[in-house]
DSSP file (Angstrom, degrees, kcal/mol; ACC not computed):
  #  RESIDUE AA STRUCTURE BP1 BP2  ACC     N-H-->O    O-->H-N    N-H-->O    O-->H-N    TCO  KAPPA ALPHA  PHI   PSI    X-CA   Y-CA   Z-CA
    1    1 A M              0   0    0      0, 0.0     2,-0.1     0, 0.0    89,-0.0   0.000 360.0 360.0 360.0 131.4   41.3  -80.5   -6.9
    2    2 A E        -     0   0    0      1,-0.1     2,-0.1     2,-0.0    92,-0.1  -0.443 360.0-143.2 -67.5 136.4   38.7  -78.3   -5.2
    3    3 A S        -     0   0    0     -2,-0.1    -1,-0.1     1,-0.1    88,-0.0  -0.454  18.0-118.3 -95.1 173.2   35.5  -77.9   -7.2
    4    4 A L        -     0   0    0     -2,-0.1    -1,-0.1    87,-0.1     8,-0.1   0.799  29.0-157.6 -80.5 -29.6   33.4  -74.8   -7.4
    5    5 A D     >  +     0   0    0      1,-0.1     4,-2.4     3,-0.1     7,-0.2   0.775  42.6 140.6  58.2  29.2   30.3  -76.5   -5.9
    6    6 A L  T  4  +     0   0    0      2,-0.2     7,-0.2     1,-0.2     6,-0.1   0.861  67.5  48.2 -73.7 -34.3   28.0  -73.9   -7.6
    7    7 A R  T  4 S+     0   0    0      1,-0.2    -1,-0.2     2,-0.2    -2,-0.0   0.871 118.5  40.6 -73.3 -34.6   25.2  -76.3   -8.4
    8    8 A E  T  4 S+     0   0    0      1,-0.2    -2,-0.2     2,-0.1    -1,-0.2   0.841 134.7  20.0 -79.0 -34.3   25.2  -77.7   -4.9
    9    9 A K    ><  +     0   0    0     -4,-2.4     3,-2.0     1,-0.1     4,-0.3  -0.590  65.9 166.5-136.2  71.8   25.6  -74.4   -3.2
   10   10 A P  T >  S+     0   0    0      0, 0.0     3,-1.4     0, 0.0     4,-0.5   0.756  72.2  71.6 -62.1 -23.4   24.7  -71.5   -5.6
   11   11 A E  T 3> S+     0   0    0      1,-0.3     4,-0.8     2,-0.2     3,-0.2   0.707  87.9  65.3 -65.4 -17.9   24.6  -69.0   -2.7
   12   12 A L  H <> S+     0   0    0     -3,-2.0     4,-2.7    -7,-0.2     5,-0.4   0.722  82.4  78.9 -75.1 -20.9   28.4  -69.3   -2.6
   13   13 A L  H <> S+     0   0    0     -3,-1.4     4,-2.4    -4,-0.3     5,-0.2   0.937  95.9  41.5 -54.2 -54.1   28.8  -67.7   -6.1
   14   14 A S  H  > S+     0   0    0     -4,-0.5     4,-2.5    -3,-0.2    -1,-0.2   0.931 117.4  45.2 -63.7 -49.0   28.3  -64.1   -5.0
   15   15 A E  H  X S+     0   0    0     -4,-0.8     4,-2.3     2,-0.2    -1,-0.2   0.934 116.7  44.6 -63.5 -47.3   30.3  -64.2   -1.8
   16   16 A R  H  X S+     0   0    0     -4,-2.7     4,-2.4     1,-0.2     5,-0.2   0.916 113.8  50.3 -63.0 -43.0   33.3  -66.1   -3.4
   17   17 A A  H  X S+     0   0    0     -4,-2.4     4,-2.5    -5,-0.4    -1,-0.2   0.905 110.0  50.8 -63.9 -41.5   33.2  -63.9   -6.5
   18   18 A F  H  X S+     0   0    0     -4,-2.5     4,-2.4    -5,-0.2    -1,-0.2   0.947 111.0  47.7 -60.3 -49.3   33.2  -60.7   -4.3
   19   19 A E  H  X S+     0   0    0     -4,-2.3     4,-2.1     1,-0.2    -2,-0.2   0.899 113.0  48.5 -60.6 -42.1   36.2  -61.9   -2.3
   20   20 A K  H  X S+     0   0    0     -4,-2.4     4,-2.5     2,-0.2    -1,-0.2   0.906 109.9  52.4 -64.4 -40.9   38.2  -62.9   -5.4
   21   21 A A  H  X S+     0   0    0     -4,-2.5     4,-2.5     2,-0.2    -2,-0.2   0.909 108.0  51.2 -63.3 -41.8   37.4  -59.5   -7.0
   22   22 A V  H  X S+     0   0    0     -4,-2.4     4,-2.3     1,-0.2    -1,-0.2   0.943 112.2  46.6 -58.3 -48.3   38.6  -57.6   -3.9
   23   23 A N  H  X S+     0   0    0     -4,-2.1     4,-1.3     1,-0.2    -2,-0.2   0.876 111.6  51.1 -63.7 -38.2   41.9  -59.6   -4.0
   24   24 A L  H  <>S+     0   0    0     -4,-2.5     5,-1.5     2,-0.2     4,-0.5   0.898 109.1  50.3 -68.1 -39.2   42.3  -59.1   -7.8
   25   25 A V  H ><5S+     0   0    0     -4,-2.5     3,-1.5     1,-0.2    -2,-0.2   0.941 111.6  48.6 -61.3 -46.0   41.8  -55.3   -7.5
   26   26 A L  H 3<5S+     0   0    0     -4,-2.3    -1,-0.2     1,-0.3    -2,-0.2   0.759 102.4  63.8 -66.4 -23.6   44.4  -55.2   -4.7
   27   27 A S  T 3<5S-     0   0    0     -4,-1.3    -1,-0.3    -5,-0.2    -2,-0.2   0.615 114.7-114.2 -76.1 -10.9   46.8  -57.3   -6.8
   28   28 A G  T < 5 +     0   0    0     -3,-1.5    -3,-0.2    -4,-0.5    -2,-0.1   0.569  57.4 161.1  90.2   8.4   47.0  -54.5   -9.4
   29   29 A L      < -     0   0    0     -5,-1.5     2,-0.3     1,-0.1    -1,-0.3  -0.378  34.3-131.7 -62.2 138.4   45.3  -56.4  -12.2
   30   30 A S     >  -     0   0    0      1,-0.1     4,-2.0    -2,-0.1     3,-0.2  -0.650  12.2-124.3 -91.8 152.9   44.0  -54.2  -14.9
   31   31 A S  H  > S+     0   0    0     -2,-0.3     4,-2.8     1,-0.2     5,-0.2   0.828 111.4  57.5 -64.0 -30.9   40.5  -54.6  -16.3
   32   32 A S  H  > S+     0   0    0      2,-0.2     4,-2.2     1,-0.2    -1,-0.2   0.890 105.5  49.5 -68.8 -37.1   41.9  -55.0  -19.8
   33   33 A Q  H  > S+     0   0    0      2,-0.2     4,-1.7    -3,-0.2     5,-0.2   0.937 113.1  47.2 -62.8 -45.5   44.0  -57.9  -18.7
   34   34 A F  H  X S+     0   0    0     -4,-2.0     4,-2.4     1,-0.2     5,-0.2   0.943 112.1  49.9 -60.1 -49.4   40.9  -59.5  -17.1
   35   35 A R  H  X S+     0   0    0     -4,-2.8     4,-3.0     1,-0.2    -1,-0.2   0.869 105.4  57.9 -59.0 -39.4   38.7  -58.8  -20.1
   36   36 A N  H  X S+     0   0    0     -4,-2.2     4,-1.4     2,-0.2    -1,-0.2   0.936 112.2  38.5 -59.3 -48.5   41.3  -60.4  -22.5
   37   37 A Y  H  X S+     0   0    0     -4,-1.7     4,-1.6     2,-0.2    -1,-0.2   0.891 116.9  50.4 -72.1 -39.1   41.3  -63.8  -20.8
   38   38 A F  H  X S+     0   0    0     -4,-2.4     4,-2.3     1,-0.2    -2,-0.2   0.901 107.3  55.9 -63.4 -39.8   37.6  -63.7  -20.1
   39   39 A G  H  X S+     0   0    0     -4,-3.0     4,-2.2    -5,-0.2    -1,-0.2   0.864 102.8  55.3 -60.0 -37.3   37.0  -62.9  -23.8
   40   40 A E  H  X S+     0   0    0     -4,-1.4     4,-2.0     2,-0.2    -1,-0.2   0.916 108.7  47.5 -61.1 -43.4   39.0  -66.0  -24.8
   41   41 A L  H  X S+     0   0    0     -4,-1.6     4,-2.4     1,-0.2    -2,-0.2   0.899 110.5  51.4 -66.4 -40.4   36.7  -68.1  -22.7
   42   42 A R  H  X S+     0   0    0     -4,-2.3     4,-2.6     1,-0.2    -1,-0.2   0.881 107.7  53.7 -63.4 -37.1   33.6  -66.5  -24.1
   43   43 A D  H  X S+     0   0    0     -4,-2.2     4,-2.2     2,-0.2    -1,-0.2   0.916 108.5  48.7 -63.3 -43.0   34.9  -67.1  -27.6
   44   44 A I  H  X S+     0   0    0     -4,-2.0     4,-2.2     1,-0.2    -2,-0.2   0.933 111.0  51.0 -61.0 -45.5   35.3  -70.8  -26.8
   45   45 A E  H  X S+     0   0    0     -4,-2.4     4,-2.6     1,-0.2    -2,-0.2   0.920 109.4  50.1 -59.0 -45.3   31.8  -70.9  -25.4
   46   46 A R  H  X S+     0   0    0     -4,-2.6     4,-1.9     1,-0.2    -1,-0.2   0.898 110.3  50.2 -61.1 -40.7   30.3  -69.3  -28.6
   47   47 A Q  H  <>S+     0   0    0     -4,-2.2     5,-2.9     2,-0.2     6,-0.8   0.874 110.9  48.7 -68.2 -36.1   32.1  -71.8  -30.8
   48   48 A V  H ><5S+     0   0    0     -4,-2.2     3,-1.7     4,-0.2    -2,-0.2   0.937 111.3  49.9 -66.5 -45.9   30.8  -74.7  -28.8
   49   49 A E  H 3<5S+     0   0    0     -4,-2.6    -2,-0.2     1,-0.3    -1,-0.2   0.830 109.5  51.0 -63.2 -32.1   27.3  -73.3  -28.9
   50   50 A A  T 3<5S-     0   0    0     -4,-1.9    -1,-0.3    -5,-0.2    -2,-0.2   0.381 115.4-119.9 -84.7   4.4   27.5  -72.9  -32.7
   51   51 A K  T < 5S+     0   0    0     -3,-1.7    -3,-0.2     2,-0.2    -2,-0.1   0.795  81.6 120.7  61.4  30.9   28.7  -76.5  -32.9
   52   52 A R      < +     0   0    0     -5,-2.9     2,-0.4    -6,-0.2    -4,-0.2   0.430  68.9  48.9 -98.4  -1.5   32.0  -75.4  -34.4
   53   53 A M        -     0   0    0     -6,-0.8    -1,-0.2    -5,-0.2    -2,-0.2  -0.987  68.4-153.3-143.7 130.0   34.1  -77.0  -31.6
   54   54 A D     >  -     0   0    0     -2,-0.4     4,-2.0    -3,-0.1     3,-0.4  -0.444  39.9 -95.4 -92.4 172.8   33.9  -80.4  -30.0
   55   55 A W  H  > S+     0   0    0      1,-0.2     4,-2.6     2,-0.2     5,-0.2   0.888 122.7  53.6 -61.3 -42.4   35.0  -81.2  -26.4
   56   56 A P  H  > S+     0   0    0      0, 0.0     4,-1.8     0, 0.0    -1,-0.2   0.885 110.5  49.3 -59.1 -34.9   38.6  -82.3  -27.3
   57   57 A S  H  > S+     0   0    0     -3,-0.4     4,-2.4     2,-0.2    -2,-0.2   0.871 108.5  53.0 -69.8 -36.1   39.1  -79.0  -29.2
   58   58 A V  H  X S+     0   0    0     -4,-2.0     4,-2.5     2,-0.2     5,-0.2   0.946 108.9  49.0 -61.1 -48.0   37.7  -77.1  -26.2
   59   59 A R  H  X S+     0   0    0     -4,-2.6     4,-2.0     1,-0.2    -2,-0.2   0.885 110.0  52.1 -60.6 -38.2   40.3  -78.8  -23.9
   60   60 A L  H  X S+     0   0    0     -4,-1.8     4,-2.0    -5,-0.2    -1,-0.2   0.927 110.3  47.7 -62.7 -45.4   43.0  -78.0  -26.4
   61   61 A R  H  X S+     0   0    0     -4,-2.4     4,-2.4     1,-0.2    -2,-0.2   0.867 109.1  54.2 -64.8 -36.3   42.0  -74.3  -26.4
   62   62 A L  H  X S+     0   0    0     -4,-2.5     4,-2.0     2,-0.2    -1,-0.2   0.893 108.7  48.8 -64.7 -38.6   41.9  -74.3  -22.6
   63   63 A H  H  X S+     0   0    0     -4,-2.0     4,-1.9     2,-0.2    -2,-0.2   0.872 110.1  51.4 -68.8 -35.4   45.5  -75.6  -22.5
   64   64 A L  H  X S+     0   0    0     -4,-2.0     4,-2.4     2,-0.2    -2,-0.2   0.909 108.5  51.6 -64.4 -41.3   46.5  -72.9  -25.0
   65   65 A L  H  X S+     0   0    0     -4,-2.4     4,-2.5     1,-0.2    -2,-0.2   0.885 107.0  53.5 -63.0 -38.4   44.9  -70.3  -22.8
   66   66 A K  H  X S+     0   0    0     -4,-2.0     4,-2.3     2,-0.2    -1,-0.2   0.903 108.8  49.7 -61.6 -40.0   46.9  -71.7  -19.8
   67   67 A A  H  X S+     0   0    0     -4,-1.9     4,-2.3     2,-0.2    -2,-0.2   0.910 111.0  48.8 -65.5 -41.7   50.1  -71.3  -21.8
   68   68 A R  H  X S+     0   0    0     -4,-2.4     4,-2.7     2,-0.2    -2,-0.2   0.891 110.1  52.0 -63.8 -38.9   49.2  -67.7  -22.7
   69   69 A L  H  X S+     0   0    0     -4,-2.5     4,-1.7     2,-0.2    -2,-0.2   0.917 109.2  49.2 -63.3 -43.8   48.4  -67.0  -19.1
   70   70 A A  H  X S+     0   0    0     -4,-2.3     4,-1.4     2,-0.2    -2,-0.2   0.899 111.7  49.6 -62.3 -40.6   51.9  -68.4  -18.1
   71   71 A Y  H  X S+     0   0    0     -4,-2.3     4,-3.1     1,-0.2     3,-0.4   0.925 109.3  51.6 -63.7 -44.4   53.5  -66.2  -20.7
   72   72 A G  H  < S+     0   0    0     -4,-2.7     8,-1.5     1,-0.2     7,-0.6   0.803 106.4  55.5 -62.4 -29.2   51.6  -63.2  -19.5
   73   73 A R  H  < S+     0   0    0     -4,-1.7    -1,-0.2     6,-0.2    -2,-0.2   0.851 117.4  33.9 -70.4 -35.0   52.8  -63.9  -16.0
   74   74 A R  H >< S+     0   0    0     -4,-1.4     3,-1.0    -3,-0.4     4,-0.4   0.804  95.0 100.3 -90.7 -32.9   56.4  -63.9  -17.1
   75   75 A K  G >X S-     0   0    0     -4,-3.1     4,-1.4     1,-0.3     3,-1.2  -0.256  97.4  -3.7 -61.7 137.7   56.3  -61.2  -19.8
   76   76 A N  G 34 S-     0   0    0      1,-0.3    -1,-0.3     2,-0.2    -2,-0.0   0.856 138.3 -45.5  49.7  44.2   57.5  -57.7  -18.9
   77   77 A G  G <4 S-     0   0    0     -3,-1.0    -1,-0.3     1,-0.1    -2,-0.2   0.720 110.0 -56.8  75.9  20.0   58.1  -58.7  -15.3
   78   78 A G  T <4  -     0   0    0     -3,-1.2    -5,-0.2    -4,-0.4    -2,-0.2   0.988  59.6-177.7  77.9  63.7   54.9  -60.5  -14.9
   79   79 A K     <  +     0   0    0     -4,-1.4     2,-0.6    -7,-0.6    -6,-0.2   0.806  69.7  78.5 -63.1 -28.9   52.1  -58.1  -15.7
   80   80 A V  S    S-     0   0    0     -8,-1.5   -51,-0.0    -5,-0.2   -52,-0.0  -0.733  93.1-122.5 -81.9 121.3   49.5  -60.7  -14.9
   81   81 A S     >  -     0   0    0     -2,-0.6     4,-2.8     1,-0.1     5,-0.2  -0.191  11.7-119.8 -64.6 154.5   49.3  -60.8  -11.1
   82   82 A K  H  > S+     0   0    0      1,-0.2     4,-3.1     2,-0.2     5,-0.2   0.893 114.8  55.3 -59.3 -40.5   50.0  -64.0   -9.1
   83   83 A E  H  > S+     0   0    0      2,-0.2     4,-2.3     1,-0.2    -1,-0.2   0.914 110.9  43.4 -60.0 -44.3   46.5  -63.9   -7.7
   84   84 A F  H  > S+     0   0    0      2,-0.2     4,-3.0     1,-0.2     5,-0.3   0.917 114.1  50.6 -68.7 -43.1   45.0  -63.7  -11.2
   85   85 A Y  H  X S+     0   0    0     -4,-2.8     4,-2.8     1,-0.2     5,-0.2   0.948 112.9  45.8 -58.7 -49.5   47.3  -66.4  -12.5
   86   86 A D  H  X S+     0   0    0     -4,-3.1     4,-2.3     2,-0.2    -2,-0.2   0.914 114.8  47.8 -62.0 -43.6   46.5  -68.8   -9.6
   87   87 A L  H  X S+     0   0    0     -4,-2.3     4,-2.6    -5,-0.2    -2,-0.2   0.950 115.8  42.6 -62.5 -50.2   42.8  -68.2   -9.9
   88   88 A F  H  X S+     0   0    0     -4,-3.0     4,-2.9     2,-0.2     5,-0.2   0.891 113.1  52.6 -67.3 -38.6   42.6  -68.7  -13.7
   89   89 A D  H  X S+     0   0    0     -4,-2.8     4,-2.0    -5,-0.3    -1,-0.2   0.936 111.9  46.7 -60.7 -45.7   44.9  -71.7  -13.6
   90   90 A W  H  X S+     0   0    0     -4,-2.3     4,-1.9    -5,-0.2    -2,-0.2   0.927 114.3  47.4 -60.5 -47.0   42.7  -73.3  -11.0
   91   91 A L  H  X S+     0   0    0     -4,-2.6     4,-3.2     1,-0.2    -2,-0.2   0.881 110.3  51.6 -65.8 -38.0   39.5  -72.5  -12.9
   92   92 A L  H  X S+     0   0    0     -4,-2.9     4,-1.7     2,-0.2    -1,-0.2   0.877 107.5  53.3 -67.1 -36.2   41.0  -73.8  -16.2
   93   93 A N  H  < S+     0   0    0     -4,-2.0     4,-0.2    -5,-0.2    -1,-0.2   0.907 114.5  41.8 -62.8 -40.7   41.9  -77.0  -14.5
   94   94 A I  H >< S+     0   0    0     -4,-1.9     3,-1.7     1,-0.2     4,-0.5   0.927 111.5  56.4 -68.5 -45.3   38.3  -77.3  -13.3
   95   95 A A  H >< S+     0   0    0     -4,-3.2     3,-0.7     1,-0.3     7,-0.5   0.804  99.5  58.9 -59.9 -32.7   36.9  -76.2  -16.7
   96   96 A E  T 3< S+     0   0    0     -4,-1.7    -1,-0.3     1,-0.2    -2,-0.2   0.561  88.3  75.4 -78.5  -5.0   38.6  -78.8  -18.7
   97   97 A T  T <  S-     0   0    0     -3,-1.7     2,-0.3     1,-0.2    -1,-0.2   0.838 112.9 -20.5 -77.0 -31.9   37.0  -81.7  -16.8
   98   98 A S    <>  -     0   0    0     -3,-0.7     4,-2.2    -4,-0.5    -1,-0.2  -0.978  61.5-105.0-166.0 163.7   33.6  -81.4  -18.4
   99   99 A Y  H  > S+     0   0    0     -2,-0.3     4,-2.5     1,-0.2     5,-0.2   0.885 120.9  55.1 -65.3 -36.3   31.4  -79.0  -20.3
  100  100 A Q  H  > S+     0   0    0      2,-0.2     4,-2.2     1,-0.2    -1,-0.2   0.917 109.1  47.2 -61.2 -43.1   29.3  -78.5  -17.1
  101  101 A S  H  > S+     0   0    0      2,-0.2     4,-2.6     1,-0.2    -1,-0.2   0.882 109.4  54.4 -65.2 -38.0   32.4  -77.6  -15.2
  102  102 A F  H  X S+     0   0    0     -4,-2.2     4,-2.2    -7,-0.5    -2,-0.2   0.931 108.9  48.2 -59.4 -46.4   33.4  -75.2  -18.1
  103  103 A E  H  X S+     0   0    0     -4,-2.5     4,-2.3     1,-0.2    -2,-0.2   0.902 111.4  49.9 -62.4 -41.8   30.0  -73.5  -17.8
  104  104 A E  H  X S+     0   0    0     -4,-2.2     4,-2.4     2,-0.2    -1,-0.2   0.908 109.4  51.3 -63.9 -41.8   30.3  -73.2  -14.0
  105  105 A A  H  X S+     0   0    0     -4,-2.6     4,-2.6     1,-0.2    -1,-0.2   0.903 109.4  51.2 -62.0 -40.7   33.8  -71.7  -14.3
  106  106 A L  H  X S+     0   0    0     -4,-2.2     4,-2.7     2,-0.2    -2,-0.2   0.919 109.5  49.7 -62.1 -44.0   32.5  -69.2  -16.8
  107  107 A L  H  X S+     0   0    0     -4,-2.3     4,-2.3     2,-0.2    -2,-0.2   0.917 111.9  48.8 -60.2 -43.0   29.7  -68.2  -14.4
  108  108 A Y  H  X S+     0   0    0     -4,-2.4     4,-2.3     2,-0.2    -2,-0.2   0.926 112.6  46.5 -64.2 -45.9   32.2  -67.7  -11.6
  109  109 A I  H  X S+     0   0    0     -4,-2.6     4,-2.6     1,-0.2    -1,-0.2   0.899 111.5  52.5 -64.3 -40.4   34.6  -65.6  -13.7
  110  110 A E  H  X S+     0   0    0     -4,-2.7     4,-2.2     1,-0.2    -1,-0.2   0.903 109.5  49.2 -62.3 -40.9   31.6  -63.5  -15.0
  111  111 A A  H  X S+     0   0    0     -4,-2.3     4,-1.6     2,-0.2    -2,-0.2   0.901 111.1  49.6 -65.5 -40.8   30.5  -62.9  -11.4
  112  112 A I  H  X S+     0   0    0     -4,-2.3     4,-2.5     1,-0.2    -2,-0.2   0.935 111.1  49.5 -62.1 -45.5   34.1  -61.9  -10.4
  113  113 A L  H  X S+     0   0    0     -4,-2.6     4,-1.7     1,-0.2    -2,-0.2   0.882 105.8  57.0 -62.1 -39.2   34.3  -59.5  -13.3
  114  114 A A  H  < S+     0   0    0     -4,-2.2    -1,-0.2     1,-0.2    -2,-0.2   0.876 114.6  38.2 -61.3 -37.6   30.9  -58.0  -12.4
  115  115 A Y  H  X S+     0   0    0     -4,-1.6     4,-1.9    -3,-0.2    -1,-0.2   0.828 108.1  66.4 -77.9 -33.0   32.3  -57.1   -9.0
  116  116 A F  H  X S+     0   0    0     -4,-2.5     4,-3.0     1,-0.2     5,-0.2   0.901  94.3  55.6 -58.9 -47.5   35.8  -56.2  -10.3
  117  117 A Y  H  X S+     0   0    0     -4,-1.7     4,-2.0     1,-0.2    -1,-0.2   0.939 112.5  38.3 -57.3 -54.9   34.8  -53.1  -12.3
  118  118 A P  H  > S+     0   0    0      0, 0.0     4,-2.3     0, 0.0    -1,-0.2   0.866 117.3  52.2 -67.2 -31.4   33.1  -51.1   -9.5
  119  119 A L  H  X S+     0   0    0     -4,-1.9     4,-2.7     2,-0.2    -2,-0.2   0.900 107.4  51.8 -68.6 -39.0   35.7  -52.3   -7.0
  120  120 A E  H  X S+     0   0    0     -4,-3.0     4,-2.1    -5,-0.2    -1,-0.2   0.912 111.2  48.4 -60.8 -42.4   38.5  -51.1   -9.3
  121  121 A E  H  X S+     0   0    0     -4,-2.0     4,-1.9    -5,-0.2    -2,-0.2   0.911 111.1  50.2 -64.2 -43.4   36.8  -47.7   -9.5
  122  122 A L  H  X S+     0   0    0     -4,-2.3     4,-2.1     1,-0.2    -2,-0.2   0.923 110.7  48.9 -60.9 -45.7   36.4  -47.5   -5.8
  123  123 A F  H  X S+     0   0    0     -4,-2.7     4,-2.7     1,-0.2    -1,-0.2   0.883 107.7  54.9 -64.9 -38.1   40.0  -48.4   -5.1
  124  124 A D  H  X S+     0   0    0     -4,-2.1     4,-1.3     1,-0.2    -1,-0.2   0.905 108.8  48.5 -60.7 -41.0   41.2  -45.8   -7.7
  125  125 A K  H  X S+     0   0    0     -4,-1.9     4,-0.8     1,-0.2    -2,-0.2   0.912 112.1  48.5 -64.9 -42.1   39.2  -43.1   -5.8
  126  126 A I  H >< S+     0   0    0     -4,-2.1     3,-0.9     1,-0.2     6,-0.2   0.903 107.6  54.9 -65.7 -41.0   40.7  -44.2   -2.5
  127  127 A K  H 3< S+     0   0    0     -4,-2.7    -1,-0.2     1,-0.2    -2,-0.2   0.832 106.3  52.7 -61.9 -31.5   44.2  -44.2   -3.8
  128  128 A K  H 3< S+     0   0    0     -4,-1.3     2,-0.9    -5,-0.2    -1,-0.2   0.677  87.3  92.6 -78.5 -17.5   43.8  -40.6   -5.0
  129  129 A N    X<  -     0   0    0     -3,-0.9     3,-1.1    -4,-0.8    -1,-0.0  -0.686  57.9-168.1 -83.2 107.5   42.6  -39.4   -1.5
  130  130 A K  T 3  S+     0   0    0     -2,-0.9    -1,-0.2     1,-0.2    -4,-0.0   0.653  80.7  66.4 -71.4 -15.9   45.8  -38.3    0.3
  131  131 A Q  T 3  S+     0   0    0     -3,-0.0     2,-0.7     2,-0.0    -1,-0.2   0.695  82.5  84.8 -79.6 -18.4   44.0  -38.1    3.7
  132  132 A I    <   -     0   0    0     -3,-1.1     3,-0.3    -6,-0.2    -1,-0.0  -0.761  55.6-178.8 -87.7 117.5   43.5  -41.9    3.8
  133  133 A L  S    S+     0   0    0     -2,-0.7     2,-1.2     1,-0.2     3,-0.2   0.937  74.8  44.8 -83.2 -50.4   46.7  -43.5    5.2
  134  134 A D     >  +     0   0    0      1,-0.2     4,-2.3     2,-0.1    -1,-0.2  -0.716  68.2 172.7 -98.3  86.2   45.9  -47.2    5.0
  135  135 A K  H  > S+     0   0    0     -2,-1.2     4,-2.5    -3,-0.3    -1,-0.2   0.857  74.2  51.9 -65.7 -38.6   44.3  -47.4    1.6
  136  136 A E  H  > S+     0   0    0      2,-0.2     4,-2.5     1,-0.2    -1,-0.2   0.925 111.7  46.6 -65.0 -44.5   44.0  -51.2    1.5
  137  137 A K  H  > S+     0   0    0      2,-0.2     4,-2.2     1,-0.2    -2,-0.2   0.920 114.0  48.0 -63.8 -44.2   42.2  -51.3    4.8
  138  138 A E  H  X S+     0   0    0     -4,-2.3     4,-2.8     2,-0.2     5,-0.3   0.896 111.0  51.8 -64.0 -40.3   39.9  -48.5    3.8
  139  139 A F  H  X S+     0   0    0     -4,-2.5     4,-3.0     2,-0.2     5,-0.2   0.943 110.0  47.8 -61.2 -48.3   39.2  -50.2    0.4
  140  140 A K  H  X S+     0   0    0     -4,-2.5     4,-2.2     1,-0.2    -1,-0.2   0.902 113.2  49.3 -60.7 -40.9   38.3  -53.5    2.1
  141  141 A K  H  X S+     0   0    0     -4,-2.2     4,-2.1     2,-0.2    -2,-0.2   0.954 115.7  41.3 -63.6 -50.5   36.0  -51.7    4.6
  142  142 A R  H  X S+     0   0    0     -4,-2.8     4,-2.5     1,-0.2    -2,-0.2   0.875 113.2  54.0 -67.8 -36.6   34.2  -49.7    1.9
  143  143 A A  H  X S+     0   0    0     -4,-3.0     4,-2.5    -5,-0.3    -1,-0.2   0.930 109.3  48.3 -62.3 -44.6   34.0  -52.6   -0.5
  144  144 A R  H  X S+     0   0    0     -4,-2.2     4,-2.8    -5,-0.2     5,-0.2   0.903 110.5  51.9 -62.7 -41.6   32.4  -54.8    2.2
  145  145 A E  H  X S+     0   0    0     -4,-2.1     4,-2.3     2,-0.2    -1,-0.2   0.928 111.2  47.1 -60.0 -45.5   29.9  -52.0    3.0
  146  146 A E  H  X S+     0   0    0     -4,-2.5     4,-2.1     2,-0.2    -2,-0.2   0.909 112.4  50.1 -63.2 -42.1   29.0  -51.7   -0.7
  147  147 A Y  H  X S+     0   0    0     -4,-2.5     4,-1.6     1,-0.2    -2,-0.2   0.934 111.7  47.4 -61.9 -46.9   28.6  -55.5   -1.0
  148  148 A M  H  X S+     0   0    0     -4,-2.8     4,-0.7     1,-0.2    -1,-0.2   0.871 110.3  52.6 -64.7 -37.3   26.4  -55.7    2.1
  149  149 A R  H >< S+     0   0    0     -4,-2.3     3,-0.5     1,-0.2    -1,-0.2   0.891 112.4  45.7 -65.0 -38.7   24.2  -52.8    0.8
  150  150 A G  H 3< S+     0   0    0     -4,-2.1    -2,-0.2     1,-0.2    -1,-0.2   0.752 105.6  60.8 -74.3 -24.9   23.8  -54.7   -2.5
  151  151 A A  H 3<        0   0    0     -4,-1.6    -1,-0.2     1,-0.2    -2,-0.2   0.654 360.0 360.0 -77.6 -15.9   23.0  -58.0   -0.8
  152  152 A K    <<        0   0    0     -4,-0.7    -1,-0.2    -3,-0.5    -2,-0.1   0.481 360.0 360.0 -79.2 360.0   19.9  -56.5    1.0
């Protein structure tokens, strides 16, 4: 299983998170769906920090979240996009290996979410512009421009 490598290569966090956020926006994922699953992970983190949950309980909750994610993928024709399902499934597999991996997965998801909101807004504006024919191409171009402007 591929690891996140965030501690060895922290500079990858931003670039990887940006690319994932672009793909998730294009997949049609809604911000509320993203927030729901991210909120579950934050709840687990809070309970661990308050010493109300031990590591075996964390792993149990992560497996429950995987089951909910699978259900969300199937429910109502699969409202959870394949891209989001694959990403979260991969991250949950990494997260359950150790608390350090869990923390890294949370950081990665948080970074993706931080990019996701403004990118979702940008894509919505592009979709409404009837003069833009290739909306996906225009979105990727403008998203990259915004990312590069922020990276300076």
